[in-house]
C-alpha positions as CSV (number, residue, x, y, z in Angstrom):
1,M,83.1,60.6,-50.9
2,D,82.7,59.8,-54.7
3,D,80.6,62.9,-55.4
4,I,77.4,60.8,-56.6
5,L,74.4,62.6,-56.1
6,A,71.3,60.2,-54.8
7,N,67.6,60.9,-55.4
8,W,66.7,60.7,-51.6
9,K,62.7,61.0,-52.5
10,L,63.1,57.8,-54.7
11,I,65.1,55.8,-52.3
12,N,62.7,56.5,-49.5
13,R,59.8,55.5,-51.6
14,M,61.4,51.9,-51.9
15,L,62.2,51.7,-48.4
16,P,59.7,49.8,-46.0
17,R,57.7,52.1,-43.7
18,T,58.4,51.9,-39.9
19,K,56.0,50.2,-37.8
20,L,54.7,52.3,-35.0
21,F,53.4,50.2,-31.6
22,V,50.2,51.4,-30.4
23,G,50.8,53.9,-27.2
24,E,54.5,54.0,-28.2
25,R,55.7,57.2,-26.5
26,L,57.8,58.4,-23.6
27,H,55.7,58.6,-20.3
28,T,55.7,62.2,-18.6
29,M,57.2,62.6,-15.0
30,T,53.5,62.9,-13.5
31,E,52.4,59.6,-15.2
32,I,55.6,57.8,-13.6
33,Q,55.1,59.3,-10.4
34,Q,51.2,58.2,-10.4
35,I,52.4,54.6,-11.1
36,S,55.1,54.8,-8.4
37,T,52.5,55.7,-6.0
38,Y,50.2,52.8,-6.6
39,P,50.0,50.8,-3.1
40,D,51.3,47.3,-4.7
41,K,55.0,47.0,-3.8
42,R,55.6,45.1,-6.9
43,I,54.9,47.7,-9.2
44,K,57.7,50.2,-8.4
45,P,60.7,47.7,-8.9
46,V,59.3,46.7,-12.3
47,I,58.5,49.9,-13.3
48,S,61.8,51.3,-12.2
49,L,63.3,48.5,-14.2
50,L,61.5,49.2,-17.1
51,L,62.4,52.9,-17.0
52,S,66.0,52.6,-16.3
53,L,66.7,49.9,-18.7
54,G,64.8,51.1,-21.6
55,I,62.9,47.8,-22.3
56,R,59.4,46.8,-23.2
57,I,57.3,44.8,-20.8
58,W,57.5,41.7,-22.3
59,E,61.1,41.6,-22.1
60,V,60.9,41.3,-18.4
61,E,59.9,37.7,-18.6
62,Y,63.2,36.7,-19.8
63,L,65.0,38.0,-16.8
64,K,65.9,36.1,-13.9
65,W,67.6,36.8,-10.8
66,K,70.9,35.3,-12.1
67,H,70.9,37.5,-14.7
68,I,71.5,40.7,-12.4
69,I,75.2,41.3,-11.5
70,H,75.8,43.6,-8.7
71,L,78.3,46.2,-9.2
72,E,80.2,48.7,-6.7
73,N,78.0,51.6,-5.5
74,D,74.5,49.9,-5.6
75,C,74.3,49.7,-9.4
76,A,73.8,46.4,-11.3
77,K,74.4,45.1,-14.7
78,I,71.6,43.1,-16.1
79,I,71.7,40.7,-19.1
80,V,68.7,41.1,-21.2
81,Y,67.5,38.3,-23.4
82,A,70.0,36.1,-21.6
83,G,70.7,33.0,-23.9
84,Q,69.0,34.4,-26.9
85,E,70.2,35.7,-30.4
86,E,69.7,39.1,-29.3
87,Q,71.3,39.1,-25.9
88,Y,72.8,42.5,-24.8
89,H,73.9,43.9,-21.2
90,S,72.5,47.1,-19.4
91,F,73.1,49.0,-16.7
92,V,70.3,50.3,-13.9
93,T,70.5,53.2,-11.8
94,P,71.1,53.0,-7.9
95,E,67.6,53.7,-7.2
96,C,66.1,50.8,-9.5
97,F,68.7,48.5,-7.6
98,N,67.3,49.3,-4.2
99,Y,63.8,48.7,-5.3
100,L,65.0,45.2,-6.6
């Protein structure tokens, strides 16, 4: 707005590099289908919860049943990191809610 030109190459050199986690990528549909066909009944709700909320696996240990708030049409609001500074609300699909 002030008509100031910025040297973005110089600015980007000063910024810290982003840290990538090992294996951090989106899963393909075939990978998700293979995981969901696993015979253990506890896997499907956890996998659908992770995919629906977009959370990482270590965030599941903060979840409790009281953090799942049932809404109409078989949807639910979930409080992630409840009681922590990073607390936020997210919503799950009806499929995920039925698995839970």
